[in-house]
Gaussian input, Z-matrix of N, CA and C with variables (Angstrom, degrees):
# hf/3-21g

backbone

0 1
 N
 C     1     B1
 C     2     B2     1     A1
 N     3     B3     2     A2     1     D1
 C     4     B4     3     A3     2     D2
 C     5     B5     4     A4     3     D3
 N     6     B6     5     A5     4     D4
 C     7     B7     6     A6     5     D5
 C     8     B8     7     A7     6     D6
 N     9     B9     8     A8     7     D7
 C    10    B10     9     A9     8     D8
 C    11    B11    10    A10     9     D9
 N    12    B12    11    A11    10    D10
 C    13    B13    12    A12    11    D11
 C    14    B14    13    A13    12    D12
 N    15    B15    14    A14    13    D13
 C    16    B16    15    A15    14    D14
 C    17    B17    16    A16    15    D15
 N    18    B18    17    A17    16    D16
 C    19    B19    18    A18    17    D17
 C    20    B20    19    A19    18    D18
 N    21    B21    20    A20    19    D19
 C    22    B22    21    A21    20    D20
 C    23    B23    22    A22    21    D21
 N    24    B24    23    A23    22    D22
 C    25    B25    24    A24    23    D23
 C    26    B26    25    A25    24    D24
 N    27    B27    26    A26    25    D25
 C    28    B28    27    A27    26    D26
 C    29    B29    28    A28    27    D27
 N    30    B30    29    A29    28    D28
 C    31    B31    30    A30    29    D29
 C    32    B32    31    A31    30    D30
 N    33    B33    32    A32    31    D31
 C    34    B34    33    A33    32    D32
 C    35    B35    34    A34    33    D33
 N    36    B36    35    A35    34    D34
 C    37    B37    36    A36    35    D35
 C    38    B38    37    A37    36    D36
 N    39    B39    38    A38    37    D37
 C    40    B40    39    A39    38    D38
 C    41    B41    40    A40    39    D39
 N    42    B42    41    A41    40    D40
 C    43    B43    42    A42    41    D41
 C    44    B44    43    A43    42    D42
 N    45    B45    44    A44    43    D43
 C    46    B46    45    A45    44    D44
 C    47    B47    46    A46    45    D45
 N    48    B48    47    A47    46    D46
 C    49    B49    48    A48    47    D47
 C    50    B50    49    A49    48    D48
 N    51    B51    50    A50    49    D49
 C    52    B52    51    A51    50    D50
 C    53    B53    52    A52    51    D51
 N    54    B54    53    A53    52    D52
 C    55    B55    54    A54    53    D53
 C    56    B56    55    A55    54    D54
 N    57    B57    56    A56    55    D55
 C    58    B58    57    A57    56    D56
 C    59    B59    58    A58    57    D57
 N    60    B60    59    A59    58    D58
 C    61    B61    60    A60    59    D59
 C    62    B62    61    A61    60    D60
 N    63    B63    62    A62    61    D61
 C    64    B64    63    A63    62    D62
 C    65    B65    64    A64    63    D63
 N    66    B66    65    A65    64    D64
 C    67    B67    66    A66    65    D65
 C    68    B68    67    A67    66    D66
 N    69    B69    68    A68    67    D67
 C    70    B70    69    A69    68    D68
 C    71    B71    70    A70    69    D69
 N    72    B72    71    A71    70    D70
 C    73    B73    72    A72    71    D71
 C    74    B74    73    A73    72    D72
 N    75    B75    74    A74    73    D73
 C    76    B76    75    A75    74    D74
 C    77    B77    76    A76    75    D75
 N    78    B78    77    A77    76    D76
 C    79    B79    78    A78    77    D77
 C    80    B80    79    A79    78    D78
 N    81    B81    80    A80    79    D79
 C    82    B82    81    A81    80    D80
 C    83    B83    82    A82    81    D81
 N    84    B84    83    A83    82    D82
 C    85    B85    84    A84    83    D83
 C    86    B86    85    A85    84    D84
 N    87    B87    86    A86    85    D85
 C    88    B88    87    A87    86    D86
 C    89    B89    88    A88    87    D87
 N    90    B90    89    A89    88    D88
 C    91    B91    90    A90    89    D89
 C    92    B92    91    A91    90    D90
 N    93    B93    92    A92    91    D91
 C    94    B94    93    A93    92    D92
 C    95    B95    94    A94    93    D93
 N    96    B96    95    A95    94    D94
 C    97    B97    96    A96    95    D95
 C    98    B98    97    A97    96    D96
 N    99    B99    98    A98    97    D97
 C   100   B100    99    A99    98    D98
 C   101   B101   100   A100    99    D99
 N   102   B102   101   A101   100   D100
 C   103   B103   102   A102   101   D101
 C   104   B104   103   A103   102   D102
 N   105   B105   104   A104   103   D103
 C   106   B106   105   A105   104   D104
 C   107   B107   106   A106   105   D105
 N   108   B108   107   A107   106   D106
 C   109   B109   108   A108   107   D107
 C   110   B110   109   A109   108   D108
 N   111   B111   110   A110   109   D109
 C   112   B112   111   A111   110   D110
 C   113   B113   112   A112   111   D111
 N   114   B114   113   A113   112   D112
 C   115   B115   114   A114   113   D113
 C   116   B116   115   A115   114   D114
 N   117   B117   116   A116   115   D115
 C   118   B118   117   A117   116   D116
 C   119   B119   118   A118   117   D117
 N   120   B120   119   A119   118   D118
 C   121   B121   120   A120   119   D119
 C   122   B122   121   A121   120   D120
 N   123   B123   122   A122   121   D121
 C   124   B124   123   A123   122   D122
 C   125   B125   124   A124   123   D123
 N   126   B126   125   A125   124   D124
 C   127   B127   126   A126   125   D125
 C   128   B128   127   A127   126   D126
 N   129   B129   128   A128   127   D127
 C   130   B130   129   A129   128   D128
 C   131   B131   130   A130   129   D129
 N   132   B132   131   A131   130   D130
 C   133   B133   132   A132   131   D131
 C   134   B134   133   A133   132   D132
 N   135   B135   134   A134   133   D133
 C   136   B136   135   A135   134   D134
 C   137   B137   136   A136   135   D135
 N   138   B138   137   A137   136   D136
 C   139   B139   138   A138   137   D137
 C   140   B140   139   A139   138   D138
 N   141   B141   140   A140   139   D139
 C   142   B142   141   A141   140   D140
 C   143   B143   142   A142   141   D141
 N   144   B144   143   A143   142   D142
 C   145   B145   144   A144   143   D143
 C   146   B146   145   A145   144   D144
 N   147   B147   146   A146   145   D145
 C   148   B148   147   A147   146   D146
 C   149   B149   148   A148   147   D147
 N   150   B150   149   A149   148   D148
 C   151   B151   150   A150   149   D149
 C   152   B152   151   A151   150   D150
 N   153   B153   152   A152   151   D151
 C   154   B154   153   A153   152   D152
 C   155   B155   154   A154   153   D153
 N   156   B156   155   A155   154   D154
 C   157   B157   156   A156   155   D155
 C   158   B158   157   A157   156   D156
 N   159   B159   158   A158   157   D157
 C   160   B160   159   A159   158   D158
 C   161   B161   160   A160   159   D159
 N   162   B162   161   A161   160   D160
 C   163   B163   162   A162   161   D161
 C   164   B164   163   A163   162   D162
 N   165   B165   164   A164   163   D163
 C   166   B166   165   A165   164   D164
 C   167   B167   166   A166   165   D165
 N   168   B168   167   A167   166   D166
 C   169   B169   168   A168   167   D167
 C   170   B170   169   A169   168   D168
 N   171   B171   170   A170   169   D169
 C   172   B172   171   A171   170   D170
 C   173   B173   172   A172   171   D171
 N   174   B174   173   A173   172   D172
 C   175   B175   174   A174   173   D173
 C   176   B176   175   A175   174   D174
 N   177   B177   176   A176   175   D175
 C   178   B178   177   A177   176   D176
 C   179   B179   178   A178   177   D177
 N   180   B180   179   A179   178   D178
 C   181   B181   180   A180   179   D179
 C   182   B182   181   A181   180   D180
 N   183   B183   182   A182   181   D181
 C   184   B184   183   A183   182   D182
 C   185   B185   184   A184   183   D183
 N   186   B186   185   A185   184   D184
 C   187   B187   186   A186   185   D185
 C   188   B188   187   A187   186   D186
 N   189   B189   188   A188   187   D187
 C   190   B190   189   A189   188   D188
 C   191   B191   190   A190   189   D189
 N   192   B192   191   A191   190   D190
 C   193   B193   192   A192   191   D191
 C   194   B194   193   A193   192   D192
 N   195   B195   194   A194   193   D193
 C   196   B196   195   A195   194   D194
 C   197   B197   196   A196   195   D195
 N   198   B198   197   A197   196   D196
 C   199   B199   198   A198   197   D197
 C   200   B200   199   A199   198   D198
 N   201   B201   200   A200   199   D199
 C   202   B202   201   A201   200   D200
 C   203   B203   202   A202   201   D201
 N   204   B204   203   A203   202   D202
 C   205   B205   204   A204   203   D203
 C   206   B206   205   A205   204   D204
 N   207   B207   206   A206   205   D205
 C   208   B208   207   A207   206   D206
 C   209   B209   208   A208   207   D207
 N   210   B210   209   A209   208   D208
 C   211   B211   210   A210   209   D209
 C   212   B212   211   A211   210   D210
 N   213   B213   212   A212   211   D211
 C   214   B214   213   A213   212   D212
 C   215   B215   214   A214   213   D213
 N   216   B216   215   A215   214   D214
 C   217   B217   216   A216   215   D215
 C   218   B218   217   A217   216   D216
 N   219   B219   218   A218   217   D217
 C   220   B220   219   A219   218   D218
 C   221   B221   220   A220   219   D219
 N   222   B222   221   A221   220   D220
 C   223   B223   222   A222   221   D221
 C   224   B224   223   A223   222   D222
 N   225   B225   224   A224   223   D223
 C   226   B226   225   A225   224   D224
 C   227   B227   226   A226   225   D225
 N   228   B228   227   A227   226   D226
 C   229   B229   228   A228   227   D227
 C   230   B230   229   A229   228   D228
 N   231   B231   230   A230   229   D229
 C   232   B232   231   A231   230   D230
 C   233   B233   232   A232   231   D231
 N   234   B234   233   A233   232   D232
 C   235   B235   234   A234   233   D233
 C   236   B236   235   A235   234   D234
 N   237   B237   236   A236   235   D235
 C   238   B238   237   A237   236   D236
 C   239   B239   238   A238   237   D237
 N   240   B240   239   A239   238   D238
 C   241   B241   240   A240   239   D239
 C   242   B242   241   A241   240   D240
 N   243   B243   242   A242   241   D241
 C   244   B244   243   A243   242   D242
 C   245   B245   244   A244   243   D243
 N   246   B246   245   A245   244   D244
 C   247   B247   246   A246   245   D245
 C   248   B248   247   A247   246   D246
 N   249   B249   248   A248   247   D247
 C   250   B250   249   A249   248   D248
 C   251   B251   250   A250   249   D249
 N   252   B252   251   A251   250   D250
 C   253   B253   252   A252   251   D251
 C   254   B254   253   A253   252   D252
 N   255   B255   254   A254   253   D253
 C   256   B256   255   A255   254   D254
 C   257   B257   256   A256   255   D255
 N   258   B258   257   A257   256   D256
 C   259   B259   258   A258   257   D257
 C   260   B260   259   A259   258   D258
 N   261   B261   260   A260   259   D259
 C   262   B262   261   A261   260   D260
 C   263   B263   262   A262   261   D261
 N   264   B264   263   A263   262   D262
 C   265   B265   264   A264   263   D263
 C   266   B266   265   A265   264   D264
 N   267   B267   266   A266   265   D265
 C   268   B268   267   A267   266   D266
 C   269   B269   268   A268   267   D267
 N   270   B270   269   A269   268   D268
 C   271   B271   270   A270   269   D269
 C   272   B272   271   A271   270   D270
 N   273   B273   272   A272   271   D271
 C   274   B274   273   A273   272   D272
 C   275   B275   274   A274   273   D273
 N   276   B276   275   A275   274   D274
 C   277   B277   276   A276   275   D275
 C   278   B278   277   A277   276   D276
 N   279   B279   278   A278   277   D277
 C   280   B280   279   A279   278   D278
 C   281   B281   280   A280   279   D279
 N   282   B282   281   A281   280   D280
 C   283   B283   282   A282   281   D281
 C   284   B284   283   A283   282   D282
 N   285   B285   284   A284   283   D283
 C   286   B286   285   A285   284   D284
 C   287   B287   286   A286   285   D285
 N   288   B288   287   A287   286   D286
 C   289   B289   288   A288   287   D287
 C   290   B290   289   A289   288   D288
 N   291   B291   290   A290   289   D289
 C   292   B292   291   A291   290   D290
 C   293   B293   292   A292   291   D291
 N   294   B294   293   A293   292   D292
 C   295   B295   294   A294   293   D293
 C   296   B296   295   A295   294   D294
 N   297   B297   296   A296   295   D295
 C   298   B298   297   A297   296   D296
 C   299   B299   298   A298   297   D297
 N   300   B300   299   A299   298   D298
 C   301   B301   300   A300   299   D299
 C   302   B302   301   A301   300   D300
 N   303   B303   302   A302   301   D301
 C   304   B304   303   A303   302   D302
 C   305   B305   304   A304   303   D303
 N   306   B306   305   A305   304   D304
 C   307   B307   306   A306   305   D305
 C   308   B308   307   A307   306   D306
 N   309   B309   308   A308   307   D307
 C   310   B310   309   A309   308   D308
 C   311   B311   310   A310   309   D309

   B1=1.4329
   B2=1.5705
   B3=1.3278
   B4=1.4838
   B5=1.4564
   B6=1.3403
   B7=1.5094
   B8=1.4854
   B9=1.3027
   B10=1.5041
   B11=1.5298
   B12=1.4347
   B13=1.4643
   B14=1.5105
   B15=1.3132
   B16=1.4990
   B17=1.5119
   B18=1.3715
   B19=1.4404
   B20=1.5604
   B21=1.2976
   B22=1.4411
   B23=1.5714
   B24=1.3534
   B25=1.4406
   B26=1.5175
   B27=1.3016
   B28=1.4894
   B29=1.5497
   B30=1.4167
   B31=1.4336
   B32=1.5452
   B33=1.3662
   B34=1.4036
   B35=1.5397
   B36=1.3230
   B37=1.4376
   B38=1.4948
   B39=1.3029
   B40=1.4900
   B41=1.5411
   B42=1.3249
   B43=1.5056
   B44=1.4807
   B45=1.4192
   B46=1.3919
   B47=1.4627
   B48=1.3621
   B49=1.5362
   B50=1.5170
   B51=1.4362
   B52=1.4823
   B53=1.5366
   B54=1.3965
   B55=1.4464
   B56=1.4937
   B57=1.3419
   B58=1.5467
   B59=1.5433
   B60=1.2984
   B61=1.4565
   B62=1.5445
   B63=1.3597
   B64=1.4655
   B65=1.5742
   B66=1.2859
   B67=1.4652
   B68=1.5350
   B69=1.3109
   B70=1.4090
   B71=1.5491
   B72=1.3459
   B73=1.4663
   B74=1.5764
   B75=1.2494
   B76=1.4162
   B77=1.6587
   B78=1.2620
   B79=1.4534
   B80=1.5400
   B81=1.2908
   B82=1.4609
   B83=1.5622
   B84=1.3036
   B85=1.4382
   B86=1.5805
   B87=1.3079
   B88=1.4085
   B89=1.5720
   B90=1.3252
   B91=1.4957
   B92=1.5730
   B93=1.2681
   B94=1.4659
   B95=1.5139
   B96=1.3083
   B97=1.3672
   B98=1.5883
   B99=1.3056
   B100=1.4081
   B101=1.5387
   B102=1.3379
   B103=1.4921
   B104=1.5280
   B105=1.3254
   B106=1.4560
   B107=1.4616
   B108=1.3809
   B109=1.4308
   B110=1.5259
   B111=1.3262
   B112=1.4494
   B113=1.5123
   B114=1.3998
   B115=1.4096
   B116=1.5144
   B117=1.3399
   B118=1.4491
   B119=1.5211
   B120=1.3165
   B121=1.4711
   B122=1.5306
   B123=1.3192
   B124=1.4197
   B125=1.6259
   B126=1.2710
   B127=1.4319
   B128=1.4860
   B129=1.2945
   B130=1.4428
   B131=1.5131
   B132=1.3474
   B133=1.4623
   B134=1.5537
   B135=1.3035
   B136=1.5115
   B137=1.4926
   B138=1.3525
   B139=1.4302
   B140=1.6000
   B141=1.3501
   B142=1.4234
   B143=1.5622
   B144=1.3288
   B145=1.4858
   B146=1.4927
   B147=1.3094
   B148=1.4912
   B149=1.4523
   B150=1.3217
   B151=1.4045
   B152=1.5153
   B153=1.3195
   B154=1.4530
   B155=1.5422
   B156=1.3478
   B157=1.4646
   B158=1.4581
   B159=1.3975
   B160=1.4010
   B161=1.4864
   B162=1.3172
   B163=1.4776
   B164=1.5241
   B165=1.2799
   B166=1.5030
   B167=1.5861
   B168=1.3141
   B169=1.4987
   B170=1.5453
   B171=1.3108
   B172=1.4879
   B173=1.5763
   B174=1.2851
   B175=1.5144
   B176=1.5629
   B177=1.3366
   B178=1.4814
   B179=1.5405
   B180=1.3452
   B181=1.4894
   B182=1.4594
   B183=1.3783
   B184=1.4769
   B185=1.5983
   B186=1.2594
   B187=1.4682
   B188=1.5054
   B189=1.2974
   B190=1.4411
   B191=1.5208
   B192=1.2715
   B193=1.4265
   B194=1.5060
   B195=1.3951
   B196=1.4574
   B197=1.4859
   B198=1.3516
   B199=1.4965
   B200=1.5074
   B201=1.3191
   B202=1.4317
   B203=1.5492
   B204=1.3170
   B205=1.4920
   B206=1.5365
   B207=1.3117
   B208=1.4716
   B209=1.4615
   B210=1.3198
   B211=1.4885
   B212=1.5882
   B213=1.3576
   B214=1.4005
   B215=1.5549
   B216=1.3165
   B217=1.4782
   B218=1.4824
   B219=1.3438
   B220=1.4739
   B221=1.5803
   B222=1.3019
   B223=1.4667
   B224=1.5164
   B225=1.2845
   B226=1.4366
   B227=1.5100
   B228=1.2898
   B229=1.4494
   B230=1.5023
   B231=1.3292
   B232=1.4324
   B233=1.5310
   B234=1.2745
   B235=1.4960
   B236=1.4818
   B237=1.3192
   B238=1.4983
   B239=1.5533
   B240=1.3088
   B241=1.4224
   B242=1.5649
   B243=1.2808
   B244=1.5129
   B245=1.4970
   B246=1.3399
   B247=1.4774
   B248=1.5206
   B249=1.2490
   B250=1.4839
   B251=1.5012
   B252=1.4029
   B253=1.4136
   B254=1.5014
   B255=1.3079
   B256=1.4599
   B257=1.5324
   B258=1.3023
   B259=1.5104
   B260=1.4937
   B261=1.2780
   B262=1.4865
   B263=1.5137
   B264=1.2934
   B265=1.4414
   B266=1.4945
   B267=1.3775
   B268=1.4643
   B269=1.6063
   B270=1.3032
   B271=1.4974
   B272=1.4994
   B273=1.3292
   B274=1.4201
   B275=1.5614
   B276=1.3025
   B277=1.5032
   B278=1.4864
   B279=1.3631
   B280=1.5477
   B281=1.4738
   B282=1.3299
   B283=1.4493
   B284=1.5290
   B285=1.2756
   B286=1.4963
   B287=1.5260
   B288=1.2379
   B289=1.4235
   B290=1.5479
   B291=1.2992
   B292=1.3971
   B293=1.5584
   B294=1.3580
   B295=1.4704
   B296=1.5278
   B297=1.3157
   B298=1.4292
   B299=1.4937
   B300=1.3188
   B301=1.4457
   B302=1.5859
   B303=1.3265
   B304=1.3910
   B305=1.5509
   B306=1.2492
   B307=1.4497
   B308=1.4500
   B309=1.2939
   B310=1.4808
   B311=1.5140
   A1=113.99
   A2=115.68
   A3=118.83
   A4=110.88
   A5=113.24
   A6=118.03
   A7=110.04
   A8=116.62
   A9=122.42
   A10=104.37
   A11=113.22
   A12=118.39
   A13=111.61
   A14=119.15
   A15=119.00
   A16=111.01
   A17=117.55
   A18=121.55
   A19=112.08
   A20=116.87
   A21=119.15
   A22=108.53
   A23=119.45
   A24=119.74
   A25=108.28
   A26=115.47
   A27=120.85
   A28=107.15
   A29=116.76
   A30=118.73
   A31=114.81
   A32=117.15
   A33=121.25
   A34=110.44
   A35=117.63
   A36=119.83
   A37=110.01
   A38=117.55
   A39=120.40
   A40=111.04
   A41=115.39
   A42=118.27
   A43=112.47
   A44=114.97
   A45=118.78
   A46=111.30
   A47=116.71
   A48=120.54
   A49=110.49
   A50=115.18
   A51=118.48
   A52=108.43
   A53=115.64
   A54=116.97
   A55=113.97
   A56=114.35
   A57=115.66
   A58=109.78
   A59=119.02
   A60=121.29
   A61=111.99
   A62=113.62
   A63=117.64
   A64=110.84
   A65=116.02
   A66=121.00
   A67=113.07
   A68=118.04
   A69=120.60
   A70=112.97
   A71=116.94
   A72=117.19
   A73=111.57
   A74=120.07
   A75=123.46
   A76=111.56
   A77=113.71
   A78=115.71
   A79=111.34
   A80=116.96
   A81=121.15
   A82=109.17
   A83=119.51
   A84=121.71
   A85=108.19
   A86=114.70
   A87=118.48
   A88=112.29
   A89=113.91
   A90=118.93
   A91=105.37
   A92=123.26
   A93=121.75
   A94=112.87
   A95=118.32
   A96=124.95
   A97=112.53
   A98=113.97
   A99=119.95
   A100=114.65
   A101=114.27
   A102=119.55
   A103=112.49
   A104=111.98
   A105=114.71
   A106=113.64
   A107=116.67
   A108=122.41
   A109=112.53
   A110=116.86
   A111=121.64
   A112=110.99
   A113=117.82
   A114=121.87
   A115=117.04
   A116=116.18
   A117=125.87
   A118=109.94
   A119=116.41
   A120=120.28
   A121=112.74
   A122=116.61
   A123=118.29
   A124=108.78
   A125=117.57
   A126=118.31
   A127=110.44
   A128=118.07
   A129=119.07
   A130=114.12
   A131=116.00
   A132=120.13
   A133=111.03
   A134=115.70
   A135=118.82
   A136=110.94
   A137=115.33
   A138=118.99
   A139=106.46
   A140=116.82
   A141=120.49
   A142=113.85
   A143=112.50
   A144=117.40
   A145=111.20
   A146=121.10
   A147=124.44
   A148=111.86
   A149=116.71
   A150=121.24
   A151=109.49
   A152=116.98
   A153=122.29
   A154=107.28
   A155=115.55
   A156=121.52
   A157=109.79
   A158=116.92
   A159=122.03
   A160=113.23
   A161=119.87
   A162=123.50
   A163=115.36
   A164=112.96
   A165=120.04
   A166=110.34
   A167=112.90
   A168=114.64
   A169=114.75
   A170=114.52
   A171=118.62
   A172=112.02
   A173=114.05
   A174=120.48
   A175=109.24
   A176=115.48
   A177=117.87
   A178=111.15
   A179=117.26
   A180=118.48
   A181=112.98
   A182=115.14
   A183=115.50
   A184=112.27
   A185=113.60
   A186=115.74
   A187=112.58
   A188=119.96
   A189=125.23
   A190=108.81
   A191=122.70
   A192=124.26
   A193=108.79
   A194=117.83
   A195=123.10
   A196=113.23
   A197=115.16
   A198=120.10
   A199=114.41
   A200=117.58
   A201=124.97
   A202=112.66
   A203=114.79
   A204=115.52
   A205=113.07
   A206=115.51
   A207=122.01
   A208=108.13
   A209=118.06
   A210=125.51
   A211=106.94
   A212=114.75
   A213=120.65
   A214=106.18
   A215=117.04
   A216=121.99
   A217=108.17
   A218=116.74
   A219=119.13
   A220=107.36
   A221=110.77
   A222=119.79
   A223=107.86
   A224=119.60
   A225=121.16
   A226=114.17
   A227=114.87
   A228=122.11
   A229=113.02
   A230=116.97
   A231=122.01
   A232=112.44
   A233=113.22
   A234=115.59
   A235=110.12
   A236=113.35
   A237=118.60
   A238=107.55
   A239=114.54
   A240=123.43
   A241=111.46
   A242=112.57
   A243=117.87
   A244=107.34
   A245=114.54
   A246=119.88
   A247=109.42
   A248=116.12
   A249=124.75
   A250=109.65
   A251=116.49
   A252=120.17
   A253=111.21
   A254=120.34
   A255=121.42
   A256=112.54
   A257=113.07
   A258=115.37
   A259=109.15
   A260=119.22
   A261=121.57
   A262=110.43
   A263=120.62
   A264=121.58
   A265=111.65
   A266=115.76
   A267=120.81
   A268=110.24
   A269=115.78
   A270=119.71
   A271=109.00
   A272=118.26
   A273=123.19
   A274=109.37
   A275=117.23
   A276=121.27
   A277=108.61
   A278=119.10
   A279=118.47
   A280=110.65
   A281=119.20
   A282=123.26
   A283=107.91
   A284=121.48
   A285=122.64
   A286=110.96
   A287=119.37
   A288=122.96
   A289=111.52
   A290=117.61
   A291=124.95
   A292=113.81
   A293=109.25
   A294=114.56
   A295=111.42
   A296=118.76
   A297=121.78
   A298=112.97
   A299=118.78
   A300=124.74
   A301=109.35
   A302=116.64
   A303=120.57
   A304=116.17
   A305=114.40
   A306=124.21
   A307=115.93
   A308=119.63
   A309=121.07
   A310=109.23
   D1=130.01
   D2=178.66
   D3=-86.29
   D4=131.02
   D5=179.16
   D6=-77.36
   D7=146.70
   D8=173.12
   D9=-73.70
   D10=142.74
   D11=-179.31
   D12=-56.29
   D13=-28.28
   D14=-177.44
   D15=-71.31
   D16=-18.79
   D17=-176.32
   D18=-70.22
   D19=-25.98
   D20=-171.76
   D21=-123.95
   D22=30.10
   D23=178.05
   D24=-94.80
   D25=127.02
   D26=179.97
   D27=-87.29
   D28=160.02
   D29=175.18
   D30=-54.61
   D31=-31.05
   D32=177.78
   D33=-68.88
   D34=-37.31
   D35=179.15
   D36=-68.12
   D37=-38.75
   D38=176.87
   D39=-60.73
   D40=-46.06
   D41=179.07
   D42=-60.45
   D43=-44.56
   D44=-178.14
   D45=-65.37
   D46=-39.27
   D47=178.65
   D48=-63.38
   D49=-36.92
   D50=-177.64
   D51=-66.69
   D52=-39.43
   D53=178.32
   D54=-66.37
   D55=-42.40
   D56=177.50
   D57=-64.43
   D58=-35.21
   D59=177.20
   D60=-62.42
   D61=-41.51
   D62=178.47
   D63=-65.46
   D64=-26.23
   D65=177.54
   D66=-83.12
   D67=-2.50
   D68=-167.51
   D69=-87.12
   D70=5.07
   D71=175.43
   D72=-117.26
   D73=131.38
   D74=-173.42
   D75=-56.71
   D76=-36.61
   D77=-178.46
   D78=-68.08
   D79=-35.40
   D80=176.31
   D81=-66.49
   D82=-38.87
   D83=178.76
   D84=-63.32
   D85=-43.37
   D86=-179.54
   D87=-66.10
   D88=-39.93
   D89=178.03
   D90=-64.13
   D91=-42.41
   D92=177.48
   D93=-60.58
   D94=-40.93
   D95=175.80
   D96=-59.25
   D97=-47.11
   D98=177.17
   D99=-65.11
   D100=-41.22
   D101=175.12
   D102=-61.83
   D103=-39.71
   D104=-178.46
   D105=-67.50
   D106=-41.74
   D107=179.63
   D108=-68.66
   D109=-25.05
   D110=-175.60
   D111=-97.85
   D112=-10.61
   D113=-173.14
   D114=76.05
   D115=-48.71
   D116=-174.28
   D117=-161.82
   D118=136.21
   D119=-176.67
   D120=-145.74
   D121=149.26
   D122=170.68
   D123=-83.41
   D124=167.41
   D125=175.81
   D126=-62.75
   D127=-38.50
   D128=-179.97
   D129=-64.28
   D130=-33.97
   D131=174.89
   D132=-64.30
   D133=-39.18
   D134=176.91
   D135=-67.48
   D136=-40.81
   D137=-176.72
   D138=-64.66
   D139=-40.40
   D140=-177.67
   D141=-66.12
   D142=-24.34
   D143=-177.90
   D144=-87.59
   D145=-24.96
   D146=179.38
   D147=-114.64
   D148=159.09
   D149=177.08
   D150=-91.76
   D151=64.06
   D152=-178.57
   D153=-133.08
   D154=152.73
   D155=175.51
   D156=-66.15
   D157=151.61
   D158=175.93
   D159=-57.98
   D160=-38.99
   D161=174.40
   D162=-61.27
   D163=-36.20
   D164=179.10
   D165=-70.33
   D166=-47.99
   D167=173.57
   D168=-61.22
   D169=-41.77
   D170=174.78
   D171=-54.93
   D172=-44.37
   D173=-178.39
   D174=-66.47
   D175=-45.72
   D176=177.49
   D177=-61.28
   D178=-44.61
   D179=177.99
   D180=-62.40
   D181=-37.13
   D182=179.18
   D183=-65.58
   D184=-37.66
   D185=177.41
   D186=-66.68
   D187=-39.60
   D188=176.03
   D189=-65.77
   D190=-39.20
   D191=-178.60
   D192=-68.15
   D193=-47.72
   D194=-179.98
   D195=-61.09
   D196=-30.89
   D197=174.72
   D198=-76.49
   D199=-11.08
   D200=179.30
   D201=81.41
   D202=17.61
   D203=179.34
   D204=-92.33
   D205=-16.34
   D206=179.89
   D207=-132.23
   D208=137.46
   D209=178.47
   D210=-94.03
   D211=138.00
   D212=178.46
   D213=-109.26
   D214=130.62
   D215=179.54
   D216=-126.08
   D217=105.49
   D218=-176.72
   D219=-68.92
   D220=144.78
   D221=177.64
   D222=-137.70
   D223=154.93
   D224=178.12
   D225=-55.41
   D226=-53.05
   D227=-177.29
   D228=-78.43
   D229=-56.73
   D230=-179.90
   D231=-144.04
   D232=130.55
   D233=177.21
   D234=-72.00
   D235=150.89
   D236=-170.75
   D237=-119.47
   D238=146.12
   D239=178.90
   D240=-125.28
   D241=139.87
   D242=-176.73
   D243=-147.83
   D244=144.54
   D245=179.08
   D246=-67.94
   D247=138.21
   D248=169.89
   D249=-89.08
   D250=90.53
   D251=-169.99
   D252=-65.32
   D253=-32.66
   D254=175.10
   D255=-62.09
   D256=-40.39
   D257=-179.06
   D258=-70.23
   D259=-37.91
   D260=177.44
   D261=-68.44
   D262=-38.31
   D263=172.39
   D264=-59.76
   D265=-39.83
   D266=179.12
   D267=-60.28
   D268=-39.37
   D269=177.05
   D270=-59.42
   D271=-45.49
   D272=-179.02
   D273=-63.91
   D274=-42.50
   D275=179.61
   D276=-67.14
   D277=-36.20
   D278=-178.80
   D279=-72.07
   D280=-36.62
   D281=175.79
   D282=-65.78
   D283=-47.30
   D284=177.39
   D285=-58.90
   D286=-41.31
   D287=179.55
   D288=-65.29
   D289=-42.68
   D290=175.78
   D291=-58.63
   D292=-51.12
   D293=177.64
   D294=-61.71
   D295=-42.39
   D296=178.16
   D297=-60.55
   D298=-38.76
   D299=-175.11
   D300=-77.06
   D301=-27.02
   D302=-179.28
   D303=-93.90
   D304=-25.84
   D305=-173.83
   D306=-118.55
   D307=44.56
   D308=-175.82
   D309=-74.24

């Protein structure tokens, strides 16, 4: 009997998959690049940089925050967003480990 993939997914695999899913949209990759270059931005600053609606940018930022790739820091005037460099490095390490385990 063949097991369903969901039967043997570890919590780590789910977290890694969520991070890869968050990276699966070109706009989110561009937003990550912009946040990384700027160190920290408000949603408005990201909107001003890209030709995207504020609601679209907010949704992309929400997905990146939920995946743990971007930190959200509430502020009275403007909430700030910043790349979580350790989490992003973890994605890279996870991908390298996966490639190494599959392609020895």
